[in-house]
MARDO-815990 format. One record per residue (C-alpha): residue in one letter; x negated, y, z. Coordinates in steps of 0.02 Angstrom, whole numbers, plus 50000, padded with zeros to 5 digits. Each point is the difference from the previous one (the first is absolute). Layout:
MARDO-815990
 type     X     Y     Z
    A     X     Y     Z
...
***
This chain:
MARDO-815990
 type     X     Y     Z
    M 51162 50327 50900
    T 49874 49866 49953
    E 49970 49873 50138
    R 49830 50004 50084
    I 49937 49830 50052
    T 49857 49976 50123
    V 49871 49870 49947
    R 49852 49933 50097
    R 49825 49977 49932
    V 49961 49814 50000
    M 49832 49999 49909
    S 49848 50112 50010
    P 49937 50088 49843
    E 49843 49891 50010
    D 50101 49839 50003
    A 50108 50064 49858
    S 49843 50033 49898
    A 49963 49814 50006
    L 50157 49972 49896
    V 49941 50111 49857
    G 49988 49900 49839
    T 50114 49860 50060
    R 50178 49970 49942
    A 50152 50040 50105
    P 50103 49845 50046
    N 50186 49979 49971
    L 50083 50109 50131
    D 50178 50057 50032
    P 50040 50185 50026
    T 49989 50048 50183
    H 50095 50164 50003
    P 50153 50079 49917
    F 50005 50122 49858
    S 50001 50188 50030
    A 49892 50025 50153
    I 49849 50095 50061
    F 49875 49894 50099
    V 49904 50080 50144
    N 49854 49937 50101
    S 50059 49947 50173
    E 49848 50078 50085
    T 49980 50163 49906
    S 50180 50028 49939
    E 49926 50051 49832
    P 50074 49934 49837
    I 49902 49860 49916
    A 50119 49961 49855
    A 50173 50035 49932
    Y 50121 49901 49891
    L 50125 50114 49914
    P 50116 50008 49848
    L 49940 50054 49828
    A 50112 50134 49927
    D 50038 50001 49813
    A 49911 49836 49963
    A 50070 49976 49823
    P 49880 50117 49905
    L 49851 49924 50089
    R 50059 49823 49961
    R 50024 50041 49815
    A 49826 50077 49988
    L 49913 49857 50089
    M 50079 49872 49883
    T 49914 50085 49851
    I 49823 50014 50071
    D 49867 49877 49942
    T 49917 49928 50156
    T 49907 49857 49915
    G 49831 50087 50013
    G 49996 49961 50185
    V 49906 50067 50149
    Q 49854 49911 50083
    R 50057 49992 50181
    Q 49881 49872 50072
    S 49854 49907 49924
    N 50114 49852 49966
    Y 50168 50084 49973
    R 50068 50105 49858
    S 50176 50074 50001
    K 50112 50068 49865
    S 49989 50185 50038
    R 49983 50173 49924
    T 49937 50162 50076
    F 50071 50175 49978
    G 49961 50174 50061
    Y 49816 50048 50008
    A 49835 49905 50004
    P 49829 50064 50059
    R 49835 49996 49907
    R 49913 49833 49981
    P 49853 50018 49879
    V 49954 49816 50013
    T 50161 49962 49906
    R 49980 50151 49884
    R 50131 50105 50088
    E 49898 50159 50003
    S 50132 50115 50074
    C 50153 49998 50112
    A 50154 49984 49892
    L 50176 49937 49978
    T 50009 49810 49988
    L 50034 49917 49833
    L 50185 49977 50037
    G 50021 50188 50016
    V 49909 50028 49836
    E 50099 49869 49905
    D 50171 50029 50078
    P 50017 50175 50074
    A 50189 49982 50027
    T 49978 49847 50110
    E 49857 50084 50093
    R 50112 50150 50037
    L 50140 49887 50061
    L 49883 49903 50116
    E 49930 50162 50070
    S 50176 50070 50028
    Y 50038 49864 50128
    A 49856 50064 50107
    D 50112 50144 50055
    Q 50131 49879 50070
    F 49867 49904 50093
    S 49913 50152 50075
    A 50170 50062 50063
    A 50029 49830 50082
    L 49830 50009 50086
    L 50048 50171 50068
    D 50157 49922 50074
    I 49902 49854 50075
    D 49881 50117 50090
    P 49946 50176 49945
    A 49832 49967 50083
    I 49962 49868 49868
    V 50018 50128 49860
    D 49898 50130 50095
    R 49861 49877 50037
    D 49995 49927 49824
    T 50000 50172 49921
    E 49850 50047 50106
    R 49907 49841 49955
    L 50023 50037 49815
    G 49936 50177 50021
    D 49848 49973 49888
    V 50104 49935 49853
    L 50048 50140 49879
    P 50185 50019 49954
    D 49955 49957 49819
    W 49977 49819 50054
    R 50155 49974 50106
    I 50175 49943 49954
    G 50169 50064 50061
    E 50047 50167 50075
    A 49934 49955 50172
    K 49834 49940 49925
    L 49982 49854 50121
    W 49935 49875 49871
    T 49879 49997 49854
    S 50041 49835 49917
    G 50103 49843 49997
    V 50006 49819 49945
    I 50141 49895 49930
    N 49992 49819 50059
    D 50097 49876 49893
    T 50060 49851 50103
    A 49833 49991 50090
    A 49977 49902 50163
    L 49848 50100 50053
    P 49881 49925 50129
    Y 49972 50087 50165
    H 49901 50160 49977
    R 49976 50179 50055
    D 50007 50139 49872
    G 49815 50029 50009
    F 49978 50140 49870
    N 50137 50108 50076
    F 50008 50139 50127
    P 50067 49941 50169
    T 50171 50071 49956
    W 50174 49926 49979
    S 50053 49917 49838
    A 50175 49982 49928
    M 50049 49835 49917
    P 50168 49994 49909
    V 50059 49827 49944
    V 50121 49947 49863
    R 50032 49815 49972
    R 50116 49869 49927
    G 49998 49810 49998
    V 49849 49975 50114
    R 49994 49924 50174
    G 49866 50043 50127
    G 49880 50143 49970
    H 50016 50074 50174
    L 49872 50121 50070
    H 49908 49936 50155
    L 49909 50115 50121
    P 49913 49870 50111
    E 49939 50122 50132
    Y 50181 50022 50053
    D 50065 49836 49927
    L 50120 50108 49902
    V 50078 49919 49845
    L 50104 50115 49890
    A 50107 49924 49863
    C 49962 50126 49862
    A 50181 49990 49943
    D 50056 50076 49836
    S 50007 50191 50000
    T 49904 50026 50161
    V 49842 50093 50050
    I 49870 49950 50129
    Y 49887 50134 50076
    F 49841 49958 50095
    P 49815 50048 50012
    G 49926 49870 49881
    K 49817 50037 50037
    L 50024 49981 50187
    L 50112 49845 50005
    V 49959 49832 49921
    H 50145 49945 49890
    G 50044 49861 49879
    V 50146 49934 49899
    T 50081 49831 50032
    P 50017 49872 49858
    M 50135 50024 49868
    T 50109 49884 49899
    R 50095 50052 49845
    V 50177 49932 50006
    R 50035 50056 49823
    S 49886 50015 49851
    D 50013 50189 49987
    G 49976 50030 50186
    Y 49885 50141 50056
    R 49939 50092 50154
    F 49920 50169 49967
    S 49918 50095 50142
    V 49931 50173 49965
    V 49873 50064 50125
    Y 49965 50187 50016
    Y 49833 50037 50084
    A 49859 50127 50017
    L 49828 49951 49931
    Q 49847 50060 50094
    G 49902 50014 49838
    M 50110 50145 49942
    R 49922 50118 50127
    N 49846 50010 49888
    C 50098 50065 49850
    R 49982 50177 49934
    E 50143 50102 49929
    A 50078 49912 49850
    A 49927 50110 49862
    E 49826 49996 50077
    E 50012 49812 50025
    A 50045 49971 49817
    A 49853 50106 49943
    Y 49884 49907 50119
    G 50058 49834 49930
    R 49971 50053 49820
    A 49825 50060 50044
    R 49958 49837 50089
    R 50059 49894 49854
    T 49903 50106 49876
    Q 49841 49983 50104
    R 50022 49813 50020
    E 50022 49976 49813
    A 49849 50111 49964
    D 49892 49900 50120
    M 50054 49838 49919
    A 49965 50068 49825
    A 49826 50056 50055
    R 49960 49825 50064
    L 50059 49923 49838
    A 49896 50122 49898
    A 49848 49951 50103
    G 50030 49817 49961
    D 50061 49956 50174
    R 50122 49857 49976
    K 50020 49961 50185
    I 50119 50063 50131
    P 49909 50070 50152
    G 50010 49874 50141
    Q 50077 49864 49892
    G 49844 49906 49947
    G 50037 50023 49816
    K 50145 49878 50000
    T 50110 50118 49900
    S 49942 50118 49864
    A 50015 50187 50020
    V 50105 50003 49842
    A 50127 49883 50076
    R 50000 50101 50161
    L 50031 50162 49905
    R 50144 49922 49904
    T 50077 49941 50164
    Q 49982 50172 50079
    L 50079 50089 49853
    K 50141 49874 49996
    G 50034 50032 50183
    D 50001 50188 49974
    N 50122 49987 49856
    E 50119 49884 50092
    G 50014 50112 50153
    W 49986 49948 50182
    T 49976 49814 49973
    A 49947 49970 50181
    E 50143 50094 50082
    S 50056 49842 50090
    R 49850 50003 50115
    Y 50076 50149 50092
    T 50158 49921 50069
    G 49961 50030 50181
    G 49980 49815 50036
    T 49854 49925 50092
    K 49868 49940 49878
    Q 49911 49847 50066
***
């Protein structure tokens, strides 16, 4: 039986919001491994710190993934990260339809492996409190099964963070549901997860999983130091994106995307034929020809802006 530890709220959500965008200080872990933490006033779970079963396949996969593209987390901070699962439409970045992220297109085997761990994590949430699963399932009611991962369908997407000391943030693009964050690491000190509203510092030890509602609770990662040159700390966050509730069934979504891209290219061609060398709203700084080339390049390369849908707060 996993120990349940009562914790007291020490900071209001409003005061915690003032920390968003700042860096977590060096902090020591406050509580032991393998525990469920419950609010002292409501007796409801607010986080859990549990073992990761069968960590070896996940570790091997993470070591092969290219994370150098990065994810823009804050206006002044970029982490080494990579998204997986599904991403919603974002026409401004030429993603005309909901679709699998680029990792899933390029490496289907790794995508399947990452998605398979969702079943372990949803089972753990059921053990923590069945009410969490019931509530989260209801909140995701508008998201079609086509855009969810795992048998329980509690999440739509995920992000792999490579040795990233993320500033304090809330997962602003997500549903107010629980996330699962497995960690595998070697040769790195620090990198603990801090939940300041409860002054809870969890060590994120190797082969562990932390569960908590990332949109509701401000959280950040303490500084890290590599103690060997090949040291690493991978955290993989499974979450549910609010933008996925606007997605149609997969086949209809793909057809919609193709139609939108065709229309956009036709509109651009018509402007070029009429001698319009300007981009609407851009004051003529870039030619329409250059813009068209950029758009076509983006379409051919896939979901080049997938990193903007990591669930992090965008400042």
